[in-house]
CHARMM-style PDB file with segment names, atoms N, HN, CA, C and O in Angstrom:
ATOM      1  N   MET     1      15.671  10.066 -14.499  1.00  0.00      PROA
ATOM      2  CA  MET     1      14.856   8.929 -14.091  1.00  0.00      PROA
ATOM      3  C   MET     1      13.658   8.842 -15.081  1.00  0.00      PROA
ATOM      4  O   MET     1      12.972   9.829 -15.349  1.00  0.00      PROA
ATOM      5  N   SER     2      13.456   7.678 -15.580  1.00  0.00      PROA
ATOM      6  HN  SER     2      14.014   6.876 -15.363  1.00  0.00      PROA
ATOM      7  CA  SER     2      12.425   7.481 -16.629  1.00  0.00      PROA
ATOM      8  C   SER     2      11.027   7.478 -15.943  1.00  0.00      PROA
ATOM      9  O   SER     2      10.900   7.323 -14.728  1.00  0.00      PROA
ATOM     10  N   LEU     3      10.029   7.652 -16.766  1.00  0.00      PROA
ATOM     11  HN  LEU     3      10.132   7.778 -17.752  1.00  0.00      PROA
ATOM     12  CA  LEU     3       8.638   7.660 -16.231  1.00  0.00      PROA
ATOM     13  C   LEU     3       8.366   6.279 -15.645  1.00  0.00      PROA
ATOM     14  O   LEU     3       7.719   6.214 -14.600  1.00  0.00      PROA
ATOM     15  N   ARG     4       8.792   5.210 -16.215  1.00  0.00      PROA
ATOM     16  HN  ARG     4       9.318   5.263 -17.064  1.00  0.00      PROA
ATOM     17  CA  ARG     4       8.573   3.866 -15.711  1.00  0.00      PROA
ATOM     18  C   ARG     4       9.135   3.743 -14.351  1.00  0.00      PROA
ATOM     19  O   ARG     4       8.452   3.302 -13.427  1.00  0.00      PROA
ATOM     20  N   ALA     5      10.405   4.135 -14.194  1.00  0.00      PROA
ATOM     21  HN  ALA     5      10.961   4.494 -14.944  1.00  0.00      PROA
ATOM     22  CA  ALA     5      11.048   4.055 -12.834  1.00  0.00      PROA
ATOM     23  C   ALA     5      10.370   4.940 -11.846  1.00  0.00      PROA
ATOM     24  O   ALA     5      10.235   4.557 -10.684  1.00  0.00      PROA
ATOM     25  N   PHE     6       9.937   6.101 -12.239  1.00  0.00      PROA
ATOM     26  HN  PHE     6      10.046   6.413 -13.183  1.00  0.00      PROA
ATOM     27  CA  PHE     6       9.236   6.964 -11.288  1.00  0.00      PROA
ATOM     28  C   PHE     6       7.914   6.295 -10.867  1.00  0.00      PROA
ATOM     29  O   PHE     6       7.545   6.343  -9.693  1.00  0.00      PROA
ATOM     30  N   HSD     7       7.217   5.687 -11.802  1.00  0.00      PROA
ATOM     31  HN  HSD     7       7.517   5.648 -12.755  1.00  0.00      PROA
ATOM     32  CA  HSD     7       5.935   5.013 -11.481  1.00  0.00      PROA
ATOM     33  C   HSD     7       6.222   3.874 -10.484  1.00  0.00      PROA
ATOM     34  O   HSD     7       5.556   3.761  -9.455  1.00  0.00      PROA
ATOM     35  N   LEU     8       7.152   3.092 -10.778  1.00  0.00      PROA
ATOM     36  HN  LEU     8       7.693   3.184 -11.614  1.00  0.00      PROA
ATOM     37  CA  LEU     8       7.481   1.964  -9.808  1.00  0.00      PROA
ATOM     38  C   LEU     8       7.866   2.497  -8.450  1.00  0.00      PROA
ATOM     39  O   LEU     8       7.449   1.947  -7.431  1.00  0.00      PROA
ATOM     40  N   LEU     9       8.648   3.553  -8.411  1.00  0.00      PROA
ATOM     41  HN  LEU     9       8.987   4.001  -9.239  1.00  0.00      PROA
ATOM     42  CA  LEU     9       9.025   4.152  -7.156  1.00  0.00      PROA
ATOM     43  C   LEU     9       7.788   4.672  -6.353  1.00  0.00      PROA
ATOM     44  O   LEU     9       7.675   4.491  -5.141  1.00  0.00      PROA
ATOM     45  N   PHE    10       6.887   5.319  -7.104  1.00  0.00      PROA
ATOM     46  HN  PHE    10       6.979   5.466  -8.089  1.00  0.00      PROA
ATOM     47  CA  PHE    10       5.674   5.814  -6.480  1.00  0.00      PROA
ATOM     48  C   PHE    10       4.835   4.750  -5.958  1.00  0.00      PROA
ATOM     49  O   PHE    10       4.232   4.906  -4.896  1.00  0.00      PROA
ATOM     50  N   ILE    11       4.750   3.601  -6.684  1.00  0.00      PROA
ATOM     51  HN  ILE    11       5.240   3.474  -7.547  1.00  0.00      PROA
ATOM     52  CA  ILE    11       3.951   2.465  -6.218  1.00  0.00      PROA
ATOM     53  C   ILE    11       4.569   1.893  -4.907  1.00  0.00      PROA
ATOM     54  O   ILE    11       3.866   1.599  -3.940  1.00  0.00      PROA
ATOM     55  N   ALA    12       5.894   1.756  -4.929  1.00  0.00      PROA
ATOM     56  HN  ALA    12       6.465   1.995  -5.715  1.00  0.00      PROA
ATOM     57  CA  ALA    12       6.605   1.234  -3.743  1.00  0.00      PROA
ATOM     58  C   ALA    12       6.389   2.129  -2.481  1.00  0.00      PROA
ATOM     59  O   ALA    12       6.169   1.648  -1.370  1.00  0.00      PROA
ATOM     60  N   LEU    13       6.466   3.433  -2.729  1.00  0.00      PROA
ATOM     61  HN  LEU    13       6.645   3.824  -3.631  1.00  0.00      PROA
ATOM     62  CA  LEU    13       6.214   4.315  -1.592  1.00  0.00      PROA
ATOM     63  C   LEU    13       4.764   4.279  -1.140  1.00  0.00      PROA
ATOM     64  O   LEU    13       4.486   4.449   0.047  1.00  0.00      PROA
ATOM     65  N   SER    14       3.871   4.072  -2.026  1.00  0.00      PROA
ATOM     66  HN  SER    14       4.097   3.934  -2.990  1.00  0.00      PROA
ATOM     67  CA  SER    14       2.443   3.974  -1.653  1.00  0.00      PROA
ATOM     68  C   SER    14       2.161   2.679  -0.829  1.00  0.00      PROA
ATOM     69  O   SER    14       1.342   2.654   0.091  1.00  0.00      PROA
ATOM     70  N   VAL    15       2.849   1.683  -1.200  1.00  0.00      PROA
ATOM     71  HN  VAL    15       3.514   1.704  -1.946  1.00  0.00      PROA
ATOM     72  CA  VAL    15       2.722   0.379  -0.402  1.00  0.00      PROA
ATOM     73  C   VAL    15       3.284   0.579   0.977  1.00  0.00      PROA
ATOM     74  O   VAL    15       2.688   0.105   1.944  1.00  0.00      PROA
ATOM     75  N   ILE    16       4.405   1.260   1.118  1.00  0.00      PROA
ATOM     76  HN  ILE    16       4.889   1.645   0.332  1.00  0.00      PROA
ATOM     77  CA  ILE    16       5.026   1.522   2.422  1.00  0.00      PROA
ATOM     78  C   ILE    16       4.038   2.412   3.263  1.00  0.00      PROA
ATOM     79  O   ILE    16       3.836   2.190   4.457  1.00  0.00      PROA
ATOM     80  N   LEU    17       3.470   3.376   2.607  1.00  0.00      PROA
ATOM     81  HN  LEU    17       3.634   3.557   1.637  1.00  0.00      PROA
ATOM     82  CA  LEU    17       2.558   4.283   3.348  1.00  0.00      PROA
ATOM     83  C   LEU    17       1.371   3.513   3.819  1.00  0.00      PROA
ATOM     84  O   LEU    17       0.928   3.724   4.947  1.00  0.00      PROA
ATOM     85  N   THR    18       0.824   2.626   3.019  1.00  0.00      PROA
ATOM     86  HN  THR    18       1.184   2.454   2.102  1.00  0.00      PROA
ATOM     87  CA  THR    18      -0.328   1.813   3.541  1.00  0.00      PROA
ATOM     88  C   THR    18      -0.050   0.899   4.632  1.00  0.00      PROA
ATOM     89  O   THR    18      -0.906   0.649   5.480  1.00  0.00      PROA
ATOM     90  N   VAL    19       1.185   0.358   4.647  1.00  0.00      PROA
ATOM     91  HN  VAL    19       1.880   0.561   3.957  1.00  0.00      PROA
ATOM     92  CA  VAL    19       1.569  -0.469   5.740  1.00  0.00      PROA
ATOM     93  C   VAL    19       1.770   0.340   7.028  1.00  0.00      PROA
ATOM     94  O   VAL    19       1.356  -0.099   8.101  1.00  0.00      PROA
ATOM     95  N   PHE    20       2.417   1.546   6.929  1.00  0.00      PROA
ATOM     96  HN  PHE    20       2.753   1.903   6.057  1.00  0.00      PROA
ATOM     97  CA  PHE    20       2.528   2.354   8.141  1.00  0.00      PROA
ATOM     98  C   PHE    20       1.165   2.850   8.631  1.00  0.00      PROA
ATOM     99  O   PHE    20       0.963   2.990   9.838  1.00  0.00      PROA
ATOM    100  N   PHE    21       0.230   3.117   7.721  1.00  0.00      PROA
ATOM    101  HN  PHE    21       0.394   3.003   6.741  1.00  0.00      PROA
ATOM    102  CA  PHE    21      -1.099   3.510   8.169  1.00  0.00      PROA
ATOM    103  C   PHE    21      -1.830   2.394   8.819  1.00  0.00      PROA
ATOM    104  O   PHE    21      -2.552   2.604   9.794  1.00  0.00      PROA
ATOM    105  N   ALA    22      -1.659   1.167   8.289  1.00  0.00      PROA
ATOM    106  HN  ALA    22      -1.073   0.996   7.497  1.00  0.00      PROA
ATOM    107  CA  ALA    22      -2.255   0.001   8.963  1.00  0.00      PROA
ATOM    108  C   ALA    22      -1.750  -0.205  10.367  1.00  0.00      PROA
ATOM    109  O   ALA    22      -2.514  -0.510  11.284  1.00  0.00      PROA
ATOM    110  N   VAL    23      -0.447  -0.034  10.525  1.00  0.00      PROA
ATOM    111  HN  VAL    23       0.173   0.214   9.781  1.00  0.00      PROA
ATOM    112  CA  VAL    23       0.189  -0.203  11.915  1.00  0.00      PROA
ATOM    113  C   VAL    23      -0.359   0.866  12.809  1.00  0.00      PROA
ATOM    114  O   VAL    23      -0.750   0.577  13.940  1.00  0.00      PROA
ATOM    115  N   TRP    24      -0.403   2.125  12.334  1.00  0.00      PROA
ATOM    116  HN  TRP    24      -0.086   2.360  11.416  1.00  0.00      PROA
ATOM    117  CA  TRP    24      -0.986   3.189  13.148  1.00  0.00      PROA
ATOM    118  C   TRP    24      -2.444   2.888  13.551  1.00  0.00      PROA
ATOM    119  O   TRP    24      -2.815   2.993  14.721  1.00  0.00      PROA
ATOM    120  N   ALA    25      -3.234   2.522  12.575  1.00  0.00      PROA
ATOM    121  HN  ALA    25      -2.933   2.437  11.625  1.00  0.00      PROA
ATOM    122  CA  ALA    25      -4.668   2.220  12.879  1.00  0.00      PROA
ATOM    123  C   ALA    25      -4.750   1.092  13.791  1.00  0.00      PROA
ATOM    124  O   ALA    25      -5.634   1.091  14.648  1.00  0.00      PROA
ATOM    125  N   GLY    26      -3.885   0.085  13.694  1.00  0.00      PROA
ATOM    126  HN  GLY    26      -3.168   0.086  12.997  1.00  0.00      PROA
ATOM    127  CA  GLY    26      -3.950  -1.004  14.614  1.00  0.00      PROA
ATOM    128  C   GLY    26      -3.533  -0.653  16.018  1.00  0.00      PROA
ATOM    129  O   GLY    26      -4.093  -1.193  16.972  1.00  0.00      PROA
ATOM    130  N   ALA    27      -2.592   0.212  16.179  1.00  0.00      PROA
ATOM    131  HN  ALA    27      -2.138   0.651  15.404  1.00  0.00      PROA
ATOM    132  CA  ALA    27      -2.284   0.768  17.506  1.00  0.00      PROA
ATOM    133  C   ALA    27      -3.479   1.559  18.126  1.00  0.00      PROA
ATOM    134  O   ALA    27      -3.804   1.452  19.308  1.00  0.00      PROA
ATOM    135  N   GLN    28      -4.084   2.338  17.246  1.00  0.00      PROA
ATOM    136  HN  GLN    28      -3.821   2.424  16.285  1.00  0.00      PROA
ATOM    137  CA  GLN    28      -5.234   3.173  17.789  1.00  0.00      PROA
ATOM    138  C   GLN    28      -6.362   2.259  18.112  1.00  0.00      PROA
ATOM    139  O   GLN    28      -7.083   2.520  19.075  1.00  0.00      PROA
ATOM    140  N   TYR    29      -6.576   1.165  17.348  1.00  0.00      PROA
ATOM    141  HN  TYR    29      -5.990   0.953  16.565  1.00  0.00      PROA
ATOM    142  CA  TYR    29      -7.664   0.225  17.700  1.00  0.00      PROA
ATOM    143  C   TYR    29      -7.373  -0.512  19.030  1.00  0.00      PROA
ATOM    144  O   TYR    29      -8.290  -0.784  19.805  1.00  0.00      PROA
ATOM    145  N   GLN    30      -6.106  -0.825  19.278  1.00  0.00      PROA
ATOM    146  HN  GLN    30      -5.361  -0.605  18.649  1.00  0.00      PROA
ATOM    147  CA  GLN    30      -5.708  -1.541  20.571  1.00  0.00      PROA
ATOM    148  C   GLN    30      -5.950  -0.533  21.728  1.00  0.00      PROA
ATOM    149  O   GLN    30      -6.403  -0.943  22.797  1.00  0.00      PROA
ATOM    150  N   SER    31      -5.669   0.715  21.545  1.00  0.00      PROA
ATOM    151  HN  SER    31      -5.301   1.048  20.677  1.00  0.00      PROA
ATOM    152  CA  SER    31      -5.750   1.631  22.652  1.00  0.00      PROA
ATOM    153  C   SER    31      -7.131   2.224  22.891  1.00  0.00      PROA
ATOM    154  O   SER    31      -7.560   2.371  24.035  1.00  0.00      PROA
ATOM    155  N   ALA    32      -7.824   2.561  21.813  1.00  0.00      PROA
ATOM    156  HN  ALA    32      -7.476   2.441  20.883  1.00  0.00      PROA
ATOM    157  CA  ALA    32      -9.134   3.200  21.951  1.00  0.00      PROA
ATOM    158  C   ALA    32     -10.315   2.331  21.531  1.00  0.00      PROA
ATOM    159  O   ALA    32     -11.456   2.572  21.924  1.00  0.00      PROA
ATOM    160  N   GLY    33     -10.022   1.338  20.740  1.00  0.00      PROA
ATOM    161  HN  GLY    33      -9.095   1.142  20.420  1.00  0.00      PROA
ATOM    162  CA  GLY    33     -11.122   0.484  20.226  1.00  0.00      PROA
ATOM    163  C   GLY    33     -11.865   1.210  19.110  1.00  0.00      PROA
ATOM    164  O   GLY    33     -11.427   2.250  18.617  1.00  0.00      PROA
ATOM    165  N   GLY    34     -12.962   0.652  18.739  1.00  0.00      PROA
ATOM    166  HN  GLY    34     -13.318  -0.193  19.139  1.00  0.00      PROA
ATOM    167  CA  GLY    34     -13.736   1.284  17.671  1.00  0.00      PROA
ATOM    168  C   GLY    34     -13.587   0.463  16.385  1.00  0.00      PROA
ATOM    169  O   GLY    34     -12.518  -0.026  16.019  1.00  0.00      PROA
ATOM    170  N   ALA    35     -14.768   0.352  15.725  1.00  0.00      PROA
ATOM    171  HN  ALA    35     -15.636   0.749  16.023  1.00  0.00      PROA
ATOM    172  CA  ALA    35     -14.856  -0.417  14.487  1.00  0.00      PROA
ATOM    173  C   ALA    35     -14.179   0.329  13.356  1.00  0.00      PROA
ATOM    174  O   ALA    35     -13.701  -0.313  12.420  1.00  0.00      PROA
ATOM    175  N   GLY    36     -14.113   1.655  13.392  1.00  0.00      PROA
ATOM    176  HN  GLY    36     -14.502   2.176  14.151  1.00  0.00      PROA
ATOM    177  CA  GLY    36     -13.512   2.426  12.337  1.00  0.00      PROA
ATOM    178  C   GLY    36     -12.019   2.160  12.182  1.00  0.00      PROA
ATOM    179  O   GLY    36     -11.502   2.118  11.065  1.00  0.00      PROA
ATOM    180  N   PHE    37     -11.319   1.979  13.323  1.00  0.00      PROA
ATOM    181  HN  PHE    37     -11.739   2.013  14.230  1.00  0.00      PROA
ATOM    182  CA  PHE    37      -9.933   1.659  13.237  1.00  0.00      PROA
ATOM    183  C   PHE    37      -9.653   0.257  12.712  1.00  0.00      PROA
ATOM    184  O   PHE    37      -8.692   0.046  11.973  1.00  0.00      PROA
ATOM    185  N   ALA    38     -10.486  -0.691  13.091  1.00  0.00      PROA
ATOM    186  HN  ALA    38     -11.267  -0.520  13.691  1.00  0.00      PROA
ATOM    187  CA  ALA    38     -10.344  -2.032  12.615  1.00  0.00      PROA
ATOM    188  C   ALA    38     -10.607  -2.097  11.066  1.00  0.00      PROA
ATOM    189  O   ALA    38      -9.926  -2.810  10.328  1.00  0.00      PROA
ATOM    190  N   LEU    39     -11.605  -1.332  10.638  1.00  0.00      PROA
ATOM    191  HN  LEU    39     -12.158  -0.753  11.237  1.00  0.00      PROA
ATOM    192  CA  LEU    39     -11.925  -1.277   9.202  1.00  0.00      PROA
ATOM    193  C   LEU    39     -10.776  -0.594   8.459  1.00  0.00      PROA
ATOM    194  O   LEU    39     -10.486  -0.969   7.323  1.00  0.00      PROA
ATOM    195  N   ALA    40     -10.129   0.373   9.050  1.00  0.00      PROA
ATOM    196  HN  ALA    40     -10.364   0.678   9.973  1.00  0.00      PROA
ATOM    197  CA  ALA    40      -9.034   1.108   8.438  1.00  0.00      PROA
ATOM    198  C   ALA    40      -7.836   0.118   8.264  1.00  0.00      PROA
ATOM    199  O   ALA    40      -7.138   0.153   7.250  1.00  0.00      PROA
ATOM    200  N   VAL    41      -7.623  -0.748   9.260  1.00  0.00      PROA
ATOM    201  HN  VAL    41      -8.190  -0.776  10.084  1.00  0.00      PROA
ATOM    202  CA  VAL    41      -6.509  -1.682   9.113  1.00  0.00      PROA
ATOM    203  C   VAL    41      -6.734  -2.618   7.955  1.00  0.00      PROA
ATOM    204  O   VAL    41      -5.846  -2.870   7.141  1.00  0.00      PROA
ATOM    205  N   VAL    42      -7.983  -3.138   7.905  1.00  0.00      PROA
ATOM    206  HN  VAL    42      -8.704  -2.932   8.567  1.00  0.00      PROA
ATOM    207  CA  VAL    42      -8.252  -4.165   6.838  1.00  0.00      PROA
ATOM    208  C   VAL    42      -8.220  -3.510   5.510  1.00  0.00      PROA
ATOM    209  O   VAL    42      -7.638  -4.089   4.593  1.00  0.00      PROA
ATOM    210  N   LEU    43      -8.802  -2.331   5.307  1.00  0.00      PROA
ATOM    211  HN  LEU    43      -9.275  -1.861   6.052  1.00  0.00      PROA
ATOM    212  CA  LEU    43      -8.809  -1.702   4.017  1.00  0.00      PROA
ATOM    213  C   LEU    43      -7.439  -1.219   3.590  1.00  0.00      PROA
ATOM    214  O   LEU    43      -7.110  -1.287   2.406  1.00  0.00      PROA
ATOM    215  N   SER    44      -6.630  -0.730   4.521  1.00  0.00      PROA
ATOM    216  HN  SER    44      -6.897  -0.675   5.483  1.00  0.00      PROA
ATOM    217  CA  SER    44      -5.256  -0.287   4.102  1.00  0.00      PROA
ATOM    218  C   SER    44      -4.368  -1.454   3.729  1.00  0.00      PROA
ATOM    219  O   SER    44      -3.522  -1.337   2.843  1.00  0.00      PROA
ATOM    220  N   LEU    45      -4.560  -2.609   4.418  1.00  0.00      PROA
ATOM    221  HN  LEU    45      -5.247  -2.704   5.138  1.00  0.00      PROA
ATOM    222  CA  LEU    45      -3.760  -3.776   4.061  1.00  0.00      PROA
ATOM    223  C   LEU    45      -4.229  -4.259   2.720  1.00  0.00      PROA
ATOM    224  O   LEU    45      -3.397  -4.630   1.893  1.00  0.00      PROA
ATOM    225  N   ALA    46      -5.511  -4.277   2.459  1.00  0.00      PROA
ATOM    226  HN  ALA    46      -6.187  -3.976   3.131  1.00  0.00      PROA
ATOM    227  CA  ALA    46      -6.108  -4.653   1.186  1.00  0.00      PROA
ATOM    228  C   ALA    46      -5.567  -3.800   0.064  1.00  0.00      PROA
ATOM    229  O   ALA    46      -5.233  -4.314  -1.004  1.00  0.00      PROA
ATOM    230  N   CYS    47      -5.479  -2.517   0.291  1.00  0.00      PROA
ATOM    231  HN  CYS    47      -5.750  -2.100   1.158  1.00  0.00      PROA
ATOM    232  CA  CYS    47      -4.908  -1.586  -0.706  1.00  0.00      PROA
ATOM    233  C   CYS    47      -3.512  -1.858  -0.931  1.00  0.00      PROA
ATOM    234  O   CYS    47      -3.061  -1.786  -2.074  1.00  0.00      PROA
ATOM    235  N   GLY    48      -2.717  -2.193   0.142  1.00  0.00      PROA
ATOM    236  HN  GLY    48      -3.084  -2.252   1.070  1.00  0.00      PROA
ATOM    237  CA  GLY    48      -1.281  -2.523  -0.048  1.00  0.00      PROA
ATOM    238  C   GLY    48      -1.109  -3.735  -0.844  1.00  0.00      PROA
ATOM    239  O   GLY    48      -0.199  -3.782  -1.671  1.00  0.00      PROA
ATOM    240  N   VAL    49      -1.925  -4.749  -0.664  1.00  0.00      PROA
ATOM    241  HN  VAL    49      -2.664  -4.711   0.008  1.00  0.00      PROA
ATOM    242  CA  VAL    49      -1.779  -5.940  -1.462  1.00  0.00      PROA
ATOM    243  C   VAL    49      -2.161  -5.650  -2.930  1.00  0.00      PROA
ATOM    244  O   VAL    49      -1.502  -6.121  -3.857  1.00  0.00      PROA
ATOM    245  N   ALA    50      -3.265  -4.844  -3.125  1.00  0.00      PROA
ATOM    246  HN  ALA    50      -3.801  -4.461  -2.372  1.00  0.00      PROA
ATOM    247  CA  ALA    50      -3.649  -4.505  -4.513  1.00  0.00      PROA
ATOM    248  C   ALA    50      -2.587  -3.719  -5.163  1.00  0.00      PROA
ATOM    249  O   ALA    50      -2.295  -3.961  -6.335  1.00  0.00      PROA
ATOM    250  N   LEU    51      -1.985  -2.796  -4.495  1.00  0.00      PROA
ATOM    251  HN  LEU    51      -2.222  -2.599  -3.544  1.00  0.00      PROA
ATOM    252  CA  LEU    51      -0.881  -2.015  -5.052  1.00  0.00      PROA
ATOM    253  C   LEU    51       0.341  -2.875  -5.420  1.00  0.00      PROA
ATOM    254  O   LEU    51       1.023  -2.614  -6.411  1.00  0.00      PROA
ATOM    255  N   THR    52       0.599  -3.904  -4.601  1.00  0.00      PROA
ATOM    256  HN  THR    52       0.045  -4.116  -3.796  1.00  0.00      PROA
ATOM    257  CA  THR    52       1.717  -4.786  -4.869  1.00  0.00      PROA
ATOM    258  C   THR    52       1.439  -5.619  -6.110  1.00  0.00      PROA
ATOM    259  O   THR    52       2.314  -5.814  -6.953  1.00  0.00      PROA
ATOM    260  N   VAL    53       0.196  -6.111  -6.210  1.00  0.00      PROA
ATOM    261  HN  VAL    53      -0.515  -5.953  -5.525  1.00  0.00      PROA
ATOM    262  CA  VAL    53      -0.143  -6.833  -7.426  1.00  0.00      PROA
ATOM    263  C   VAL    53      -0.047  -5.985  -8.673  1.00  0.00      PROA
ATOM    264  O   VAL    53       0.474  -6.408  -9.704  1.00  0.00      PROA
ATOM    265  N   TYR    54      -0.586  -4.729  -8.544  1.00  0.00      PROA
ATOM    266  HN  TYR    54      -1.010  -4.385  -7.706  1.00  0.00      PROA
ATOM    267  CA  TYR    54      -0.585  -3.814  -9.656  1.00  0.00      PROA
ATOM    268  C   TYR    54       0.915  -3.469 -10.066  1.00  0.00      PROA
ATOM    269  O   TYR    54       1.233  -3.420 -11.254  1.00  0.00      PROA
ATOM    270  N   GLY    55       1.791  -3.240  -9.078  1.00  0.00      PROA
ATOM    271  HN  GLY    55       1.533  -3.279  -8.113  1.00  0.00      PROA
ATOM    272  CA  GLY    55       3.136  -2.931  -9.374  1.00  0.00      PROA
ATOM    273  C   GLY    55       3.868  -4.105 -10.057  1.00  0.00      PROA
ATOM    274  O   GLY    55       4.659  -3.904 -10.978  1.00  0.00      PROA
ATOM    275  N   THR    56       3.598  -5.276  -9.606  1.00  0.00      PROA
ATOM    276  HN  THR    56       2.955  -5.440  -8.858  1.00  0.00      PROA
ATOM    277  CA  THR    56       4.192  -6.465 -10.195  1.00  0.00      PROA
ATOM    278  C   THR    56       3.735  -6.597 -11.688  1.00  0.00      PROA
ATOM    279  O   THR    56       4.545  -6.839 -12.583  1.00  0.00      PROA
ATOM    280  N   ALA    57       2.427  -6.429 -11.903  1.00  0.00      PROA
ATOM    281  HN  ALA    57       1.770  -6.232 -11.175  1.00  0.00      PROA
ATOM    282  CA  ALA    57       1.870  -6.542 -13.308  1.00  0.00      PROA
ATOM    283  C   ALA    57       2.425  -5.412 -14.184  1.00  0.00      PROA
ATOM    284  O   ALA    57       2.726  -5.617 -15.360  1.00  0.00      PROA
ATOM    285  N   PHE    58       2.559  -4.197 -13.584  1.00  0.00      PROA
ATOM    286  HN  PHE    58       2.314  -4.031 -12.628  1.00  0.00      PROA
ATOM    287  CA  PHE    58       3.097  -3.090 -14.369  1.00  0.00      PROA
ATOM    288  C   PHE    58       4.515  -3.351 -14.797  1.00  0.00      PROA
ATOM    289  O   PHE    58       4.891  -3.141 -15.950  1.00  0.00      PROA
ATOM    290  N   GLN    59       5.333  -3.837 -13.795  1.00  0.00      PROA
ATOM    291  HN  GLN    59       5.028  -4.007 -12.858  1.00  0.00      PROA
ATOM    292  CA  GLN    59       6.709  -4.133 -14.082  1.00  0.00      PROA
ATOM    293  C   GLN    59       6.863  -5.205 -15.154  1.00  0.00      PROA
ATOM    294  O   GLN    59       7.728  -5.078 -16.020  1.00  0.00      PROA
ATOM    295  N   ARG    60       6.035  -6.274 -15.119  1.00  0.00      PROA
ATOM    296  HN  ARG    60       5.332  -6.376 -14.415  1.00  0.00      PROA
ATOM    297  CA  ARG    60       6.096  -7.258 -16.173  1.00  0.00      PROA
ATOM    298  C   ARG    60       5.703  -6.769 -17.543  1.00  0.00      PROA
ATOM    299  O   ARG    60       6.291  -7.135 -18.560  1.00  0.00      PROA
ATOM    300  N   LYS    61       4.698  -5.938 -17.534  1.00  0.00      PROA
ATOM    301  HN  LYS    61       4.221  -5.641 -16.708  1.00  0.00      PROA
ATOM    302  CA  LYS    61       4.144  -5.411 -18.780  1.00  0.00      PROA
ATOM    303  C   LYS    61       5.129  -4.442 -19.463  1.00  0.00      PROA
ATOM    304  O   LYS    61       5.248  -4.412 -20.688  1.00  0.00      PROA
ATOM    305  N   THR    62       5.818  -3.666 -18.646  1.00  0.00      PROA
ATOM    306  HN  THR    62       5.722  -3.690 -17.651  1.00  0.00      PROA
ATOM    307  CA  THR    62       6.711  -2.630 -19.212  1.00  0.00      PROA
ATOM    308  C   THR    62       8.195  -3.013 -19.139  1.00  0.00      PROA
ATOM    309  O   THR    62       9.065  -2.144 -19.202  1.00  0.00      PROA
ATOM    310  N   ARG    63       8.475  -4.273 -19.011  1.00  0.00      PROA
ATOM    311  HN  ARG    63       7.769  -4.979 -18.960  1.00  0.00      PROA
ATOM    312  CA  ARG    63       9.878  -4.715 -18.868  1.00  0.00      PROA
ATOM    313  C   ARG    63      10.669  -4.375 -20.143  1.00  0.00      PROA
ATOM    314  O   ARG    63      11.839  -4.005 -20.037  1.00  0.00      PROA
ATOM    315  N   ARG    64      10.103  -4.481 -21.288  1.00  0.00      PROA
ATOM    316  HN  ARG    64       9.153  -4.782 -21.374  1.00  0.00      PROA
ATOM    317  CA  ARG    64      10.871  -4.248 -22.549  1.00  0.00      PROA
ATOM    318  C   ARG    64      10.947  -2.792 -22.934  1.00  0.00      PROA
ATOM    319  O   ARG    64      11.619  -2.487 -23.919  1.00  0.00      PROA
ATOM    320  N   LEU    65      10.301  -1.847 -22.225  1.00  0.00      PROA
ATOM    321  HN  LEU    65       9.755  -2.094 -21.424  1.00  0.00      PROA
ATOM    322  CA  LEU    65      10.325  -0.483 -22.621  1.00  0.00      PROA
ATOM    323  C   LEU    65      11.651   0.182 -22.178  1.00  0.00      PROA
ATOM    324  OT1 LEU    65      11.861   1.368 -22.431  1.00  0.00      PROA
TER     325      LEU     65
END
């Protein structure tokens, strides 16, 4: 496996992890409340979007390698 492929795999797994964390934090917010869980949902989804944008840009930049 090339370094490029490993990097793309790692980015994809990180996006999946942020989505699972957002779902978990959302469930905790619904059951217990608290601003911390709501903030965790928003921040983890924002990180997931940022990682997706980064992964897309990385893939375009390194397509010819």
